[in-house]
N, C-alpha and C positions, 0 to 999 in steps of 0.2 A: 925343546919347545914344540908344541903341537902344530902340525902343518895346517895352514888355512883351509885346504881342501877337505881335511878330515873334520874340521870344526864347523865349517859353514855348510848349510844345506844347499845353497845355491851359489856356486862359485862364480857365476856370471853377474851377480849383483851384490851390493853391500847395503845394509840398512843400519842407520844409526839415529839416535834421538839426542837432542840437546835440550836440557830442561833446567829450570831455575825459577826463583821467585820473581814477583813483580819488580821491574826495574833492572833485572839481571841482563837484559838484552839478548835473550836466547833467540828471539825471532830475527833480530838484526844479524846475528851470527849465522843462523840458518839460511837467511836470504843471500848473504854474501857467499856462503859456501856453495849454494845452488848455482849462483851466477858464475863462480869460479869453475865449478865442474862443467858447466855449459861451455865456457871458453876453452876448457881443456879437452873438449871432444866427447864428454859424457852426456848421456840422457839422465834425467832425474826428476824428482818431485819432492815438494815439501808440503806436508799437511800441518796446519796450525791446530793446536788444541789448547784449551784453557780450562780453568775451573768454572764453577757455575756463575761467577760474578760477571762474566763476559769481558769486562774491561778491568785491567789490572790483575794483581794476584798471580798465582803460579801459572806457568805456561810451558809448553814443550813444542819444539819443532821436530816433526817426525819425517825423516828423509830416507829415500831409497835411490841408489845410483846404479847405472848399468851402461855398458856400451850399446845396449839395445833399448828401444822405447819402453818405458814403464808406464803403466796405466793404473796401478794400484799398489798398496803397501804389501809387503811380504808377510809371512806367517809369524815371524819373530824378528828380533833385532840383534845385530852383531854387537853393537855398542850402545851403551847409555852413558852419555856425558852429562854429569850433574854438576852444574856450577855451584849449587847448594842443594840442601835436602828439604827445604821448607815445603811442606804439603806434597812432596813428590809421590807419596804413597797413593795419592788420588789418581795417578796415572798408571797404576799397576796393571789394570786390565788393558789399557790402550798401548802399553809398551811391553808386550810379552817377551820374556827372556827365557833362556834355558841354560844348561850346563856349558854350552859353547859360547855363551855371551860374556862380555866383559863390561863391568860398571866402573867408570872412571870418575872418581869423586874426590872432594876436598876432605881429608881426614880431620881438619880443624873444625868441620861442621858436625862431627859426630859419626856414629856408625851408619853403614848403609841400611836403609829401611828394610825391615824384616820381610816385607812383601817381595822384594827383589832377591833377598838372600835365600828365601825358601825355593826360588826357582833354580837354585844351584849356580847362579851367575857368580863369576869371580870378580874380586875387587882389585882395582889398580889405583893407588892413591896418587893424587896430583893436587898440590896446594894452589888452587886457582887464585884465591884472594891474596895470599902472600906473594905469589909470583907477580901479580898485577901491581901490588903495592910497592914492590921493589923497583918498578919502572914508573917513575913519576909521570902522571897524566894518562896512564893506561887503564884498561878495564879487563875484568876476568873473562868477559865474552870474547875478547880478541885472543886471549890465550886459548879458549875453546876453539876458535876458528882456526888457529894455526895447528892445533892438535888434530882436528878432524880432517883438515886439508892434507896433512901428512899421512893420515891413515888411508886416505883415498888415493894418495900418490899424485896429488895436484902440484904442479911445479910452483916454486916459490914466487917466481916473477908474475905468474898469472894471479895468484892471490893478492900480491902487492898492488897490481893494477886495479883489481876490484876494490880493495880497501881505499885506494887513492880516489877512485871515482865515486865512492859512496859517502865519504866524509865531507860534511859541509864546513866544519871548522878545520882548516888546513893545519893549524898549530897542533892538532891532535894526531896528525899523520905519523910523525916520527915515533912517538911512544906507542901508537897502535901497531905499527910495523914491528917494533921491538917486542911487543907482547905476542904477536903472531909468531915471531921467530922463537920465542921462549916456548910456545906451545908446540911448535914443530920439533924442537929439541927434546921436549918431554915425551913426545910420541915414540921416539926411538928406544925408549926404555920400556915400552909397552908392546906386547905381542900384537902384530898386525899383519894382515895378508899381503901378498904382492899387489902392486897397483893394478886396478882394473884395466883391461884393454880399452883402448879409446876408439870410438867410431870416427869415421872420416866425414868431412863435409859439415862440420859443426857451425861454420859461418852462416849457413842458410837456415838455421833453426831459430825458433821463437821461444821466448821465455815469458809466460803469461799465465793468468788464472782463468778459470772458466767464466767468471763474471766479466773479466776484460774481453774474453773471446766473444761472449754473448753480446756485449756492447758493440764490438766491431762488426759482428754479424748483423746487428740491427741497422747500423749505418750502411753497410753494403746492401742491405735489403731495401734501403730508401727511407728509413725512418728519419723524420726531421722534427718531430715533436715528442717529448717525453715529459710526463708528469708523474711524480711518485712521492711517497712518504717514506723516509728512511726506516729500515727494519733489518735486523740481523737475520740471515747472512746475505741479504741482497744489496745492502747499502753500497758496497764497492762498485757494483755495476753502475749505479747512478753517479758515484764519484768519478768514475772513468768517463762516463758520457758527458758530464757537465762541461768540461773544457773541450771535448771532442766535437760536440754538436755545433757550436758556433762556427767552427772551421769549415763546415759544409753547409752553412746557412740555416742551421737548425736551432732549436730552443729547448732548454730544460727548465721546468718549473717545479719547485718543491712545494707540494700541496700541504694543506693543513691536516689531512688524514687520507686514508686509503679510499674512502668513498669519493672524496673530491678528486683524487688523482685519476681514478678510472673514468669518471665523468668528464674531466678535462681532456683526457685522451680521446674519448668518444667525440667530444665537440670538435677537436682538431681534425679528427679523421672525417667527420661529417663535412667539415669545410674543405676537404680534399687533400689533407696532409697526412701521410702515413704516420701512425702514432703507436706508442708503446708505453707500458708501465711495468714496473718490476716490484715484486713483493715476496713474502713468505706465507706460510700457511694461514696465520691469523689474518693477514691482510686479504688473502684470497677469499676467506670466508665473508669478509665485509663487502667484497666486490661482486658477489654472485648476482645480486639483483641487477646491477648495471651491465654485467655480462649478458644476462637475459635480454636486456634492452638491445644490446648489440646484435643478438640473434634475431629478434623480431623486426628490428629496424634495418637489419642487414648492413651494419656499419663495421668495416674492417677495424680490428684492433688486436694487438699482441700483448699478452700478459705473461711475463717471465716469472715463474714461481720457483724460487730457490728454496727447496724443501728443507725442513728442519724437524727435529723431534717434537712430537705433539702428544696429546691434544692441548688446546688452550695455549698458554705461554710455553709450556713444554720444556724442551732443552734447546734454547735458541742457537747455541754455538756448535751443535752437533748435528750430524747428517742422519736423515731417515727418509725413506721413500713412502711417506705415509699420507700424501695428498692425492694418490691415484683415484681414490673413490670420489672425493669431492670434485676433482677436475673432470672426471668422466660422467658423473651422475649427480652433481651437486646443485644443479639449477632446477627451479620449479617449472612445471609444465614440460612439454616436449620441446627440448631446446638443443638441437644438434650443434655441436661445436667441434673445432679441431683441437686435438691434444697430441703434443709431440714430446719426445724425450731424447736429448742428445746422449750418446753413449761413450763419450770421452771428453776430455777438457778441450782438445782441438775441435771436436765436433760441436761444441757449444756455439762456435762461430757459424758453421754451415747450417746447423739445424735452426738457429735463430733467424738466419737469413731466409731459409726456406719457409719458416713460419710466417714471416712478413709477406713473402711472395704469395703463399697460399691464402692468407687472410685478405690481401688486396685482390687477388684474382677471384676468390670465391665470395668476397664480401661477407666475411664471417669472423667471429672472434677465434683467436688461436691461443691456447695456453701451452707454454713451454715448461716442462717439468725438469728443471735442473735440480741441484741439491747443494747442501753446504759443502760436501766433499769436492764437487766440481768447482763451485763458486769461489771458495777460498783457498783451494790448493793451487800452488804455483808449480808449473812444470815446464820442462824443456821438451818441445815438440817439433816435429818437422813442419816446415812452413806449409800451411793448408793450401790446397789447390783453390784457384779462383773458381767460384761457382757461378755459372751463367744460367739464369732462369728467365726464359722469354715470357712475355705476357705482362700482365699487370691489371690495374683496375679498369673496368669497362665504364667509360664516362659518357653521359648523354650529351649530344651536340645541342647547341642553341636552336630554339624554335623547332624542335622535333615534333612533327605533327602527331597529335593524339598520344602524347607522351604518357606512359604508364610506368611509374617507378618500379612497381612490383609485378610487372608482367610475367605471366606464367609461361616462361620459355622452356624449350626442350632441355636445355642444360640446367635450368633453375637459376641462372645468373641473368640479371636484367640491368640495363644501363643505369648508373647512379649519377644523378644530376648534382653538380657542385653549386652551392648557394650563390645566387647572383647571376647565374647563367640565364639568359633571356628565354622565356617561354617554356621553362621546364620546372616550375616551382611545384613543390609537393609537401605534404605533411609527413613528418617522421617522429613517431613517439612509441610508447610501449604498448599501445592498444592494438588489438588485431585490426586488420584493415583489408580493403579490397585491392585490386591491382593498381588503382590510382593513389593509394595511400589514405583513402578516406576511412575513418574508423568504422568498423562493422562487427556486428555480433551474429551475422548470418552463418549458419553451419556450412554452407557451400563455400563462402569466402575463407572460413577458418581452415577447412580441410584443404582447399587449394593452396593456401599459403604454407600450411604444415608440410604438404607434399613437396612444394617448391623448395623450401629450406632444407629439407632432408635430401632431396634428389641432387641438389647441386654439390653436396659433399660426397654422396654415395657414388655418383657417376663420374666424378673428376678423375683425371689421369694422374696418378702419383708416381708411377715409374718404379724403378728398383730401389729408390731411396727409402722406401717404407720400412726396410729392415736390412740388417747385415746377416747374410746367410753363409755359414762356413762349415767345412768338414763333412764327414759322412758317418753313417752308422744308424742302427735301429733305435738308439737312445738319443733323444733330442732335448737339449737344454734351452728353454725359452727364458729370456730375461730382458731387462731394460736398464737404461741409465747407468749409474756408476757401479751397478752390480756386474756389468759386462766385463770389466777388466779382470777381476778375480775369476769369473767364470771362464773367460778365454784362457787364462793361465792354467786353470784346473783341467780344462779339456786337453791342453798340450801335455800336461803331466800324465794324464790318463793314457794318452796315446803312447807315451814312452813306456807305459806299463802294458801295452798291448790292448788297451780298451779304447775303442773309438766311439766318439759321440759327435753330434752336430750342434752347432750354435745357431740360434735364432735370436738376435738382439733387435727388438721391435723399436723402431724410431717413430712411426706413425701409429699411435695407440687408437685414436678415434679420428675419423669414423672407422668402424670395423671393416676389414677387407677379407671376407670369407673365402673367396676364390684363391687369392694369392697365399693366404695363410694355410689353407688346406694343401696347396701345392708344396709349400715349404715343409710341411709335416708328412708328406706322402711317404709311406713305408715305415713310419715310426711305430714301434711297439711299446715304447716307454717314453713318457714326457715328464721332464723335471722342470718345474717353474721356480726360478730363483729370484728373490726380491728381499729388500731390507725394510720390512715392517712387521708388525705383530700379527695382523689379521689376514695375511695372504690376499691383500687387496687386488693385486694383479691377476692372480689365479682366479679369483671370483669374477673379475671382469672377463677373462678369457672364457670361463665356463658359461657366462651369460651370452656370449656372442659367437662362440665357435664349438664345433663338435670335436673335442680333443680325442685323438685315437689312442687305443691301447690303455695301458696302466698309467695313471697320472699321479705324481707325487709333488708335494710342496716342500721347498726348502726356503724358509723365511725366518728371519729373526729381526727384532727391532734394533734401532740405534741405541746408544751412540756408538757401539762397537761396529767396525766395518765387517763386511763379509770377507773372510780370508780364503785364499786359494785352496789351502789344505782341507778346509771343511767341505768344499764342493767336490774336490778331487776324491776325497774319501767316500762321499755319498755316491758319486758316479761309479767308482770301482766296486764298492760293496754291492750296489744294486745290480750292476751288470753281472756279477759273479754269483748272485744269490740263486 
């Protein structure tokens, strides 16, 4: 038998996919496996993927496990566990296999799809349906759960505890545990590596998605009103907030469409309540006029955009960083706004909280660019640190003498009166205005307010949180969002090859920060910009706002395929040695 270390490219992690047709329960099995791995002291993540129908149909749970934190999928999979073969070939690109991979499938379903056979993967038969049928009341996905848990070396009692806690119908517990045991027994007949080493301190870790993390970050930031219209892949953020908001005295309203939701959020914020809406690319397109209203009326609001493949309806259930251009440049007129991007699932919490803080403090709209990979991926993460952000909305006191809502202050921030406060009434609408809020078409007033709105963003103190800066070397890799994980892994692999590179993962995209960005790239002779879209939108933004030093190259490809560490690693090494 081939030793695992010879077969696997990364002996510190293991990647497997559980796939099947609609109703096969592969997501349930994957979720249980991830929870069991977390209880056993492993880090891990589960990426959901489905066919173009969004709901129902073929699906696959893509999982990676390690004793160390994992932020992205690996280059290939060690195992593909196929409960059945129906339409499985649709996932051939998303589940890359090679000669070291093993496909475990039901021979009664027919031959392994040619797309996986061509990769050189070996086939290991396991009769999922017959095994489950022999245990009255059990299901094939529980056989798959037992099999994969054994491949990972997760103790039997840990898996049993997860199954017991997950099943709503307790009469299904006994047959389910029997199916899990049958799967474990079947695994012993299949080549598998030694159990992964386990990390210590697993009790303090969290198991959550990026959407859930963003929702929690919104609450920590003080959001108490949310209005939104459901849209893939942002809906789970709203589903998480719906029961959570009332517990802290907040309210969530499901609006009739995206236009209504952003305007409801603006109304709540105008009334003094920190507000948020969440959407995806098509919804963000509809919200642009109202976001412009937030700019000119200086109303704080946060828009979480969980990006997906575009344009138009595009690929709703797949990830793509293709809303950078509209987020940074998509409003008419000169409309400065905040644009932020978390760079990990856990960071969705902190960055959303920070976005609320910045929006409230600077009285401006903030767009948070998450994406489907972050939003719908469930991961085991270390408990995020508490983020303490001093400050908040500057509110006008009652009876302020000579109150001017849009006073041209040195910081650009002027006190915002809450409706009903005595003696400080003012008009707030989308028209240009003078310092008192009275509509004006005078050039002097227009320039003064344009300068004010820009100045408050450009002169604000953002601190070190604007980006993650790591490593050393004359080659600098600049990236953002979910591309950060594979880039970070690629840089580590390059270092093992003797090639050193720096990482700049930008968290605050807009406003541009020329001084700190120039300092971060000081000494760079080569700059590689990595992003997941077709048109190099991030690189075009950087070129528009910064003087990039040395030779600059773009590494970009669109979704739905994720950026793999090997792609970036190879680019770094080849370029450095050219």
